[in-house]
PAZAPA-4460 file (N, C-alpha, C; in steps of 0.05 Angstrom, whole numbers, plus 32768, in hexadecimal, padded with zeros to 4 digits):
% residues 122
    n_x    n_y    n_z   ca_x   ca_y   ca_z    c_x    c_y    c_z   seq   type   mol
   8625   802F   80EF   8615   8015   80D9   85F8   8014   80E5     1      X     A
   85F3   801C   80FC   85D9   8025   8108   85CB   8035   8102     2      X     A
   85DC   8050   8103   85CA   8063   80E7   85C2   805C   80D4     3      X     A
   85CB   804E   80C2   85C3   8049   80A9   85A2   802B   80AF     4      X     A
   85A2   8026   80C2   8586   801A   80C7   856E   8030   80D1     5      X     A
   8572   803E   80DA   8569   8057   80E9   8559   806B   80CB     6      X     A
   8572   806D   80BB   856E   807E   80A0   8556   806A   808F     7      X     A
   855E   804F   808B   854B   803E   8079   852D   803E   808A     8      X     A
   8530   803C   80A1   8513   803B   80AE   8506   8057   80A7     9      X     A
   8510   806D   80AB   8508   8086   80A8   84FB   808C   808F    10      X     A
   850B   8085   8073   850A   8087   8060   84EF   8075   805D    11      X     A
   84EE   805C   8064   84D5   804C   805E   84BE   8050   806E    12      X     A
   84BF   8063   8088   84AB   806C   8091   849E   8087   8083    13      X     A
   84B2   8097   807C   84A4   80AD   806E   8492   80A3   804D    14      X     A
   849D   808F   8044   8496   8085   802D   8477   8075   8035    15      X     A
   847E   806D   8046   8463   805F   8053   8449   8075   805B    16      X     A
   8452   808B   8063   843C   80A0   806A   8435   80A9   804E    17      X     A
   8441   80B2   803A   843B   80B7   8021   8427   80AA   801E    18      X     A
   842A   808E   8019   8411   8082   800B   83FA   807F   8029    19      X     A
   8402   8086   8042   83EE   8086   804C   83D8   80A1   804A    20      X     A
   83E9   80B5   8046   83D8   80D2   8046   83D1   80D8   8026    21      X     A
   83DB   80C9   8013   83D3   80D5   7FF4   83B5   80C4   7FF6    22      X     A
   83A3   80D2   7FE3   838A   80CE   7FE7   8382   80BA   7FD3    23      X     A
   8396   80AD   7FC3   8396   8098   7FB6   83AB   8089   7FAE    24      X     A
   83B4   8070   7F9A   83CA   806A   7FA0   83DA   8074   7F8B    25      X     A
   83CB   807E   7F76   83D4   8091   7F5D   83E1   80A6   7F66    26      X     A
   83DB   80B4   7F7D   83E5   80CB   7F81   83F5   80CB   7F99    27      X     A
   83FD   80AF   7FA0   8411   80AD   7FB2   842D   80A2   7FA6    28      X     A
   8425   8093   7F8B   843A   808E   7F79   8443   80AA   7F6C    29      X     A
   8432   80B8   7F68   8435   80D5   7F54   8450   80DE   7F6A    30      X     A
   8444   80E6   7F84   8457   80F4   7F96   8477   80E5   7F99    31      X     A
   8476   80CA   7F9E   848D   80BA   7F9F   849A   80C0   7F88    32      X     A
   8490   80BE   7F69   84A6   80B9   7F5D   84AC   80DD   7F4C    33      X     A
   849C   80F1   7F64   849A   810C   7F54   84B5   811A   7F72    34      X     A
   84BD   8114   7F7F   84CD   8119   7F92   84E2   8128   7F90    35      X     A
   84ED   8126   7F73   850A   8133   7F75   8505   8148   7F63    36      X     A
   84E9   8153   7F55   84E3   8165   7F45   84DF   8179   7F54    37      X     A
   84E0   818C   7F4B   84D6   81B4   7F55   84E7   81BC   7F5E    38      X     A
   84FB   81AF   7F69   850B   81BF   7F80   851D   81D8   7F80    39      X     A
   8524   81DA   7F61   852B   81F1   7F5C   8516   820E   7F5C    40      X     A
   8501   8208   7F5C   84EE   821D   7F65   84E5   8220   7F78    41      X     A
   84E5   8210   7F8B   84E1   820F   7FA9   84F4   821F   7FBA    42      X     A
   8508   8228   7FAE   851D   8235   7FC0   8527   8253   7FAE    43      X     A
   8507   825E   7FA0   8501   8279   7F97   84FE   828D   7FB8    44      X     A
   8501   82A0   7FA9   8504   82B8   7FCA   84E4   82AF   7FD6    45      X     A
   84CE   82B9   7FC9   84B5   82AD   7FCD   84AF   8298   7FD9    46      X     A
   84B5   8284   7FCF   84B3   826A   7FD7   84BF   8263   7FF2    47      X     A
   84D7   826C   7FF8   84E6   8266   800B   84E0   8275   8026    48      X     A
   84D4   828A   8021   84C5   829F   803D   84A9   828A   803B    49      X     A
   849A   8284   8033   8485   8273   802D   8487   8258   803F    50      X     A
   849F   824E   8036   84A7   8239   8047   84AC   8233   8066    51      X     A
   84B9   824F   8064   84C7   8253   8083   84A8   8261   8094    52      X     A
   849E   8270   8089   8487   827C   8098   8472   826C   809A    53      X     A
   8474   8252   8084   845D   8239   8089   8439   824C   807E    54      X     A
   8441   8265   8075   8423   826D   8068   841D   8280   807D    55      X     A
   842B   8284   8095   841A   8297   80A6   8428   82B8   80A3    56      X     A
   8421   82CC   80BB   8427   82E1   80B5   8443   82DF   80C1    57      X     A
   8455   82F5   80B9   8470   82F9   80D1   8469   82FD   80EA    58      X     A
   8456   830D   80EF   844F   830E   810B   8452   82F2   811B    59      X     A
   8441   82E0   8117   8439   82C7   811E   8457   82B6   8121    60      X     A
   8466   82BD   810D   8483   82A9   8111   8491   82B8   8121    61      X     A
   8498   82D1   8128   84A1   82E4   813C   849A   82DA   815B    62      X     A
   847E   82DB   8155   8475   82D1   8171   8482   82AC   8178    63      X     A
   847C   82A1   816A   8487   8283   8166   84A7   8282   8171    64      X     A
   84B7   8296   8161   84D4   8296   816A   84D6   82A3   8189    65      X     A
   84C6   82B7   818F   84D2   82BB   81AE   84BD   82AD   81B9    66      X     A
   84AE   82A1   81B5   84A2   8287   81CF   84B9   8272   81CB    67      X     A
   84BE   826D   81B1   84D7   8259   81B3   84EC   8264   81CA    68      X     A
   84FB   8277   81C4   850B   8284   81D2   8506   8286   81F8    69      X     A
   84E8   828A   81FA   84E1   828F   820F   84E1   826E   8222    70      X     A
   84DE   825F   8212   84DB   8241   8225   8500   8233   8222    71      X     A
   8510   8249   8212   8520   823E   8214   8533   824B   822E    72      X     A
   852D   8264   8229   853A   826D   824A   852F   8267   825D    73      X     A
   8511   825B   825D   8509   8253   8274   8519   8234   8280    74      X     A
   8517   8222   8268   8528   820F   8265   8544   8210   827E    75      X     A
   8554   8225   8270   856A   8229   8276   856E   822E   8297    76      X     A
   8558   8243   829D   8557   8251   82B8   854C   8232   82C7    77      X     A
   8542   8221   82BD   8536   8209   82CB   8549   81F5   82CE    78      X     A
   8565   81FB   82C2   8578   81E0   82C2   8590   81EC   82DE    79      X     A
   858B   820A   82DE   859A   8216   82F5   8593   820F   830E    80      X     A
   8573   8207   8313   8569   820E   8331   8548   820B   832B    81      X     A
   853A   820A   8336   8515   8207   832E   850B   821F   8337    82      X     A
   8500   822A   8325   84F4   8241   8316   84E6   8253   8329    83      X     A
   84CF   823D   8333   84BD   823F   8357   84D0   824F   8363    84      X     A
   84E5   8238   836D   84F2   8237   8381   84F9   825A   837E    85      X     A
   850C   8263   8368   851C   8274   8364   8503   828F   8363    86      X     A
   84E8   8292   8360   84D5   82A4   835E   84C8   82A3   837B    87      X     A
   84C4   8293   8388   84C2   8291   83A6   84D3   8299   83BC    88      X     A
   84EB   829F   83AD   84FE   82A9   83C2   84FD   82D0   83BB    89      X     A
   84F7   82DA   83AB   84F5   82F8   83A4   84D6   82FF   83AA    90      X     A
   84DF   8318   83B8   84C6   8327   83C4   84AB   832F   83AE    91      X     A
   8492   8335   83B8   847E   8333   83AE   8486   8345   8397    92      X     A
   848E   8356   8398   848D   836C   8388   849C   835F   8367    93      X     A
   84AF   8350   836C   84B8   8347   8359   84A8   832D   834F    94      X     A
   849F   831E   835B   8495   8309   8357   847C   830A   8340    95      X     A
   8465   8321   834B   8450   8320   8340   8448   832D   8329    96      X     A
   845C   8342   8320   8462   8343   8304   8466   8332   82ED    97      X     A
   847B   8320   82FA   847F   8305   82E8   8464   82F6   82EA    98      X     A
   8453   82F2   8301   8438   82E8   82F9   8422   82F1   82E9    99      X     A
   8429   830F   82EE   8416   831D   82D7   841E   831A   82BE   100      X     A
   8437   831D   82B3   8448   831B   8298   8444   8305   828F   101      X     A
   843C   82F3   829C   8438   82D1   8294   8418   82CA   828B   102      X     A
   840C   82DC   829C   83EE   82DF   8290   83E2   82E9   8281   103      X     A
   83F5   8304   827B   83EF   831B   8264   83F4   8307   8250   104      X     A
   840C   82FF   824C   8417   82EF   8235   8407   82D5   822F   105      X     A
   83F8   82C7   823C   83E5   82B5   8234   83D3   82BD   822D   106      X     A
   83C3   82D7   823A   83AE   82E0   8225   83B1   82F0   8211   107      X     A
   83C4   82FF   8211   83CD   830C   81F7   83D9   82F3   81D8   108      X     A
   83DC   82E1   81E4   83ED   82CD   81CE   83E2   82BC   81CC   109      X     A
   83C0   82BA   81D7   83B4   82A7   81D0   83A4   82A7   81B7   110      X     A
   839E   8293   81A4   8395   829B   818C   836B   829A   818B   111      X     A
   8364   82AD   8193   8341   82AE   8197   833D   82A6   8179   112      X     A
   8327   8290   817B   8318   8286   816A   832F   8276   8150   113      X     A
   8341   826B   815F   8351   825F   814D   8343   823B   8156   114      X     A
   8350   822F   8140   8340   8213   8136   834D   8204   8156   115      X     A
   832E   81EF   8154   8330   81E2   816E   834F   81CC   8173   116      X     A
   834F   81C0   8187   8369   81AC   8189   8363   8198   8178   117      X     A
   8371   8190   816B   8375   8181   8156   8367   815D   8169   118      X     A
   8369   8153   8174   8361   813D   8181   8342   813E   8189   119      X     A
   8335   8158   8185   8315   815F   818F   8305   8155   8170   120      X     A
   831A   8153   815E   8307   8151   8145   8307   812B   8140   121      X     A
   830D   8123   8150   830C   8105   814A   82F5   80F6   8161   122      X     A
***
C-alpha cells in the first residue's frame, strides 16, 4: 500500500518538473500529451546507442565504466578493512607505486578545458 503512495508522488513530481522546465505552458502541455508517442523510433539501433552513450564518444563511456568499477572495488576493499591501514602496513616500494598511479590517473583522466562546475553559474 505504501508503494502506491510513493509511485503517485513520483509521477506528480515528474509532471511538475515538466511544467517547471518547459519554456511555456503550451510546451509543457504538448510534452505531457505526447509522452506516449514515438517510442517505436527510440529503440532503433542508432537511437539506442545514442541513448546509452548520451551523445558522448565511446572512449568516455569506457572511462566512466572503468571508474565506476574502480569505485566498486575500493568500496569492497573498504568494507573489509580500512584501505589506509592496509597500505600503511606495506613496504614503501609497494605503497608509492599505488600513490603515483592515483596521481597519474587523476592527471590523465581530468578534462582540461571542460565546462566549469555547475554551481559556479549561479
